[in-house]
Backbone as CSV, one residue per row, in Angstrom:
resi,resn,N_x,N_y,N_z,CA_x,CA_y,CA_z,C_x,C_y,C_z
1,LYS,13.388,-17.425,-4.846,12.372,-17.347,-5.892,11.165,-17.295,-4.722
2,CYS,10.951,-16.367,-5.035,9.646,-15.784,-4.449,7.837,-16.113,-5.049
3,VAL,7.644,-17.023,-4.289,6.439,-17.147,-4.808,4.928,-17.507,-4.445
4,THR,4.241,-16.350,-5.466,2.856,-15.391,-5.205,2.143,-17.077,-4.729
5,PRO,0.612,-16.440,-3.741,-0.115,-16.528,-3.814,-0.827,-18.394,-4.350
6,ASN,-0.864,-17.688,-5.800,-1.135,-18.359,-6.685,-0.909,-19.256,-7.729
7,ASN,0.663,-19.136,-7.620,2.036,-19.427,-7.907,2.088,-19.340,-9.248
8,ASN,2.101,-17.626,-9.265,2.179,-17.428,-10.702,3.322,-15.866,-10.846
9,VAL,4.575,-16.136,-11.876,5.598,-15.734,-11.247,5.920,-14.497,-12.061
10,ASN,4.571,-14.329,-12.771,4.064,-12.814,-13.476,3.309,-12.242,-12.513
11,THR,3.268,-12.716,-11.538,2.130,-11.968,-9.775,3.065,-10.763,-10.228
12,LYS,1.775,-9.289,-8.892,2.718,-8.565,-8.683,2.258,-8.558,-6.873
13,LEU,2.557,-8.039,-6.346,2.319,-8.295,-4.605,2.010,-6.874,-4.610
14,HIS,0.987,-6.396,-3.734,0.310,-4.625,-3.635,-0.236,-5.716,-2.369
15,LEU,0.023,-4.675,-0.905,-0.182,-4.905,0.457,-1.196,-2.780,-0.011
16,ALA,-2.734,-3.122,0.825,-3.346,-2.447,0.733,-3.631,-1.897,2.377
17,ILE,-3.668,-0.713,2.402,-3.855,-0.279,4.149,-5.004,0.664,3.685
18,VAL,-6.378,0.255,4.460,-7.175,0.820,4.376,-7.083,2.020,5.832
19,PHE,-7.311,3.425,4.999,-7.417,4.490,6.440,-8.984,4.902,6.003
20,GLU,-8.918,5.810,7.447,-10.272,7.155,8.048,-9.868,8.206,8.371
21,GLN,-9.673,9.263,7.883,-9.318,10.532,8.634,-10.369,10.656,10.262
22,GLY,-9.240,10.840,10.622,-9.511,11.199,12.153,-8.806,12.025,13.308
23,ALA,-8.517,12.078,14.573,-8.025,12.362,15.225,-6.289,11.932,15.327
24,THR,-5.939,10.809,15.001,-4.975,10.600,14.943,-3.823,9.696,14.214
25,SER,-2.470,10.105,13.839,-1.628,9.268,12.605,-1.040,7.986,13.282
26,PRO,-0.657,6.836,12.541,0.149,5.825,13.017,1.559,6.665,12.945
27,GLN,2.476,6.049,13.612,4.160,6.497,12.875,4.188,6.945,12.031
28,PHE,4.242,5.886,11.250,5.101,5.123,10.198,4.238,6.121,8.875
29,VAL,2.891,6.623,9.353,1.866,7.646,8.183,2.528,8.842,8.309
30,GLU,3.447,8.973,10.309,3.512,10.584,10.103,4.657,10.787,9.507
31,ASN,5.742,9.607,9.223,7.089,9.846,8.434,6.648,9.950,7.605
32,LEU,5.665,9.378,7.138,5.408,9.432,5.349,5.756,10.481,5.057
33,ALA,4.028,10.931,5.847,3.787,12.692,5.337,4.875,13.891,5.577
34,ASN,5.751,13.634,6.270,6.902,14.312,6.403,7.937,14.311,4.686
35,ALA,8.274,12.800,5.282,9.436,12.529,3.915,8.436,13.503,3.213
36,ALA,6.823,13.055,1.826,6.630,13.459,1.270,6.579,15.038,1.603
37,SER,6.679,15.674,2.138,6.666,16.946,2.308,7.409,17.503,2.423
38,ALA,8.404,17.019,2.656,10.158,17.415,2.268,10.690,17.248,0.127
39,ALA,9.793,16.530,0.587,10.744,16.014,-1.270,10.227,17.328,-2.515
40,THR,11.577,17.396,-3.159,11.265,18.845,-3.668,12.153,18.031,-5.208
41,GLY,11.770,19.080,-6.423,12.530,18.566,-7.528,11.181,17.383,-8.002
42,THR,12.340,16.888,-9.064,11.848,16.552,-10.527,11.707,14.323,-9.799
43,PRO,11.171,13.653,-9.592,11.974,12.295,-9.434,12.756,11.868,-9.993
44,GLU,14.687,11.379,-9.546,15.059,11.050,-10.625,15.528,9.196,-9.985
45,ALA,16.868,8.502,-11.004,16.212,7.366,-10.655,17.933,7.335,-9.366
46,LEU,17.243,6.546,-8.701,18.060,6.901,-7.231,20.315,6.326,-7.663
47,ILE,21.007,6.388,-7.116,22.158,6.676,-7.474,22.578,5.508,-5.714
48,PRO,23.276,5.264,-5.446,24.037,4.790,-4.791,24.816,4.927,-3.471
49,ASP,25.201,6.733,-3.101,25.248,7.310,-2.005,23.806,8.263,-1.597
50,MET,22.270,7.745,-2.136,21.873,8.572,-2.292,21.521,8.318,-0.350
51,LYS,20.712,9.221,0.693,20.685,8.768,1.914,19.078,8.535,1.919
52,PHE,18.621,8.337,2.366,17.280,7.693,3.146,16.112,8.617,3.862
53,LEU,15.481,8.744,4.325,14.876,8.919,5.494,14.343,8.036,5.853
54,ASP,14.001,7.139,7.337,14.029,6.499,7.655,11.957,6.531,8.161
55,ILE,11.720,5.619,7.223,9.452,5.763,7.386,9.451,4.295,7.036
56,SER,10.332,3.752,7.420,10.027,1.584,8.167,9.352,1.530,8.511
57,VAL,8.390,0.442,8.959,7.670,0.121,9.817,7.739,-1.612,9.839
58,ASN,7.063,-2.283,10.786,6.895,-3.498,11.455,5.942,-4.226,11.133
59,ILE,6.624,-4.801,9.433,5.516,-4.905,8.389,4.408,-5.857,9.271
60,HIS,5.354,-6.567,10.223,4.356,-8.217,10.963,2.958,-7.914,11.461
61,ALA,3.308,-6.341,12.509,2.335,-5.543,13.275,1.085,-5.883,12.202
62,LEU,1.420,-5.096,10.890,0.484,-5.257,10.310,-0.280,-6.198,9.502
63,LEU,0.314,-7.234,10.051,-0.491,-8.362,8.915,-0.918,-9.251,10.190
64,SER,-1.247,-8.963,11.060,-2.443,-9.677,12.159,-2.887,-10.202,11.276
65,THR,-3.763,-9.900,11.005,-4.637,-10.236,9.519,-4.768,-9.919,8.561
66,TYR,-5.186,-10.071,7.988,-5.128,-9.914,6.622,-6.206,-10.540,5.356
67,PHE,-6.510,-9.765,4.368,-7.863,-11.236,3.303,-6.850,-10.637,2.200
68,PHE,-6.906,-12.318,1.213,-5.502,-12.083,0.085,-6.497,-12.610,-1.290
69,TYR,-6.102,-11.887,-2.050,-6.755,-12.698,-3.456,-6.388,-11.622,-4.512
70,ASP,-6.752,-12.697,-5.546,-6.106,-11.983,-7.365,-7.026,-11.245,-7.681
71,GLY,-5.606,-10.529,-8.262,-7.140,-9.306,-9.095,-6.556,-8.566,-9.647
72,SER,-6.119,-7.481,-9.751,-6.059,-6.157,-10.566,-5.187,-4.904,-10.495
73,LEU,-4.331,-4.087,-11.345,-3.790,-2.791,-10.505,-4.838,-2.517,-11.130
74,THR,-5.755,-1.364,-10.203,-6.779,-0.239,-9.777,-5.968,1.585,-10.635
75,THR,-4.765,1.643,-11.186,-4.870,2.534,-12.486,-4.313,2.263,-13.521
76,PRO,-3.565,2.648,-14.978,-3.497,2.025,-15.943,-2.384,1.286,-15.783
77,PRO,-2.595,0.018,-16.192,-3.334,-0.043,-17.061,-4.455,-1.272,-17.061
78,CYS,-4.192,-0.944,-15.504,-5.945,-2.059,-14.929,-5.389,-3.322,-14.899
79,SER,-3.808,-3.851,-15.579,-3.757,-5.018,-15.658,-4.055,-5.902,-14.779
80,THR,-4.035,-7.217,-14.540,-3.773,-8.307,-14.128,-2.959,-8.647,-13.489
81,ALA,-3.255,-10.307,-13.163,-1.736,-11.210,-12.230,-1.483,-9.994,-11.570
82,VAL,-2.208,-9.602,-9.791,-2.012,-8.922,-9.088,-2.659,-9.753,-7.574
83,THR,-2.282,-10.278,-6.608,-2.154,-10.286,-5.853,-2.339,-9.215,-4.846
84,TRP,-3.385,-8.682,-4.507,-3.595,-7.642,-3.201,-3.546,-9.103,-1.327
85,LEU,-3.575,-7.830,-1.094,-2.736,-8.478,0.751,-3.655,-7.288,1.173
86,VAL,-5.337,-7.084,2.011,-6.144,-6.601,2.465,-5.326,-6.286,4.202
87,VAL,-5.203,-5.482,4.251,-4.879,-5.003,6.061,-6.332,-5.001,7.077
88,LYS,-6.629,-5.583,7.690,-8.096,-5.931,8.055,-8.107,-4.864,8.488
89,THR,-7.166,-4.389,9.816,-7.132,-2.976,11.105,-7.677,-2.086,9.429
90,VAL,-8.425,-1.477,10.125,-8.451,-0.127,9.909,-8.433,1.596,10.696
91,PHE,-6.853,2.191,9.607,-6.791,3.213,10.849,-6.019,4.346,10.483
92,SER,-6.354,5.110,11.278,-7.001,6.834,11.440,-6.264,7.773,11.018
93,VAL,-6.333,8.504,10.173,-5.153,9.234,9.163,-5.422,11.171,10.066
94,LYS,-4.346,12.034,10.104,-4.702,13.199,10.629,-4.998,14.070,9.202
95,SER,-6.655,14.107,8.998,-6.001,14.846,7.387,-4.922,15.794,7.210
96,GLU,-3.978,16.436,8.332,-2.871,17.153,7.621,-2.323,16.149,7.055
97,HIS,-2.158,15.427,7.290,-0.841,14.070,6.675,-1.454,13.272,5.218
98,LEU,-2.775,13.507,5.623,-2.966,13.076,4.516,-2.775,13.659,3.205
99,GLU,-3.425,15.485,3.614,-2.439,15.964,2.174,-1.199,16.525,1.801
100,MET,-0.736,16.035,3.506,0.564,15.744,2.487,0.802,15.003,1.894
101,ILE,0.716,13.898,2.330,0.702,12.758,1.134,-0.002,13.024,-1.066
102,LYS,-0.847,12.912,-0.220,-1.109,13.333,-1.763,-1.472,13.982,-2.311
103,LYS,-0.259,15.192,-1.695,0.707,16.278,-2.876,1.692,15.571,-4.242
104,VAL,2.476,14.462,-3.369,3.197,14.384,-3.973,3.070,12.801,-4.745
105,LEU,1.436,12.071,-4.831,0.959,11.023,-6.059,1.224,11.725,-7.190
106,PRO,1.057,10.552,-7.998,1.431,11.750,-9.265,-0.934,11.355,-9.632
107,GLY,-1.535,11.551,-9.333,-3.443,11.264,-10.217,-3.724,11.496,-9.025
108,GLY,-2.937,11.933,-7.354,-4.122,12.080,-6.183,-3.834,10.294,-5.988
109,THR,-5.228,10.929,-5.040,-5.378,9.172,-4.885,-6.276,7.936,-4.895
110,GLU,-7.209,8.864,-6.264,-8.162,8.606,-6.818,-8.031,6.209,-7.927
111,ASN,-8.808,6.041,-7.559,-8.844,4.688,-8.749,-9.343,5.136,-9.878
112,ASN,-8.684,4.319,-10.736,-8.813,5.065,-12.481,-10.448,3.502,-13.048
113,ARG,-10.361,3.062,-11.715,-11.440,2.219,-12.265,-12.855,1.898,-10.829
114,GLU,-13.849,0.856,-11.191,-15.205,0.581,-10.475,-14.171,-0.178,-9.834
115,MET,-15.367,-0.386,-8.925,-14.998,-2.247,-8.234,-15.392,-2.875,-9.168
116,GLN,-14.388,-4.082,-9.315,-14.822,-5.296,-10.242,-15.762,-6.171,-9.103
117,PRO,-16.324,-7.314,-10.117,-16.879,-8.397,-8.879,-15.886,-8.552,-8.197
118,LEU,-16.847,-10.232,-8.129,-15.579,-11.453,-7.478,-15.384,-11.757,-8.752
119,ASN,-16.584,-12.828,-9.292,-16.450,-13.388,-10.023,-16.229,-14.692,-9.503
120,SER,-15.651,-15.185,-9.716,-15.016,-16.887,-9.800,-13.842,-16.468,-8.569
121,ARG,-12.962,-16.043,-8.578,-12.119,-15.939,-7.722,-12.275,-16.411,-6.107
122,GLY,-10.947,-16.314,-5.894,-11.245,-16.727,-3.931,-10.694,-15.898,-2.687
123,LEU,-11.632,-15.777,-2.190,-10.838,-14.442,-1.466,-10.677,-15.302,-0.107
124,SER,-9.453,-14.701,0.714,-8.700,-15.688,1.407,-8.412,-14.713,2.696
125,VAL,-8.806,-15.085,3.786,-8.134,-14.282,5.350,-7.047,-15.485,6.048
126,ALA,-5.675,-14.895,6.279,-4.290,-15.528,6.401,-4.053,-14.451,7.873
127,GLY,-3.081,-14.381,8.334,-2.875,-14.080,9.780,-1.399,-14.024,9.872
128,THR,-0.474,-13.335,11.040,0.515,-13.185,11.783,0.109,-14.452,12.632
129,ILE,1.764,-14.849,13.579,1.722,-15.180,15.025,2.973,-14.609,15.868
130,GLN,2.869,-14.065,16.939,3.819,-13.825,17.530,5.123,-14.776,17.318
131,LEU,6.457,-14.900,17.693,7.219,-15.814,17.815,8.041,-15.737,18.618
């Protein structure tokens, strides 16, 4: 059983990685952009023999330092019970890769709600170590 930081079994866990446009992209972003660009047709349910492109990333390295807090979805239905992990490192992304990914995202990349006040929610800092 997966236990979230606030011990609420109904909580969803979301990972946020912040990007700024720049001259380079990490390899995982380039892989994701290429996979998004190659996508055709309409989404369908997964089938057992479906072939996947490898867009995996070593998440341990991404989470060397991160912030986490209890919040809500940024898109409808904007429901609460979401634990956010926000990677501290801001990554560069080439504008061409960003455009390739944005083309396949429903509704683009815009949030549907304004930034919410912290109120009484705690904001914690954590990290991982290499063993």
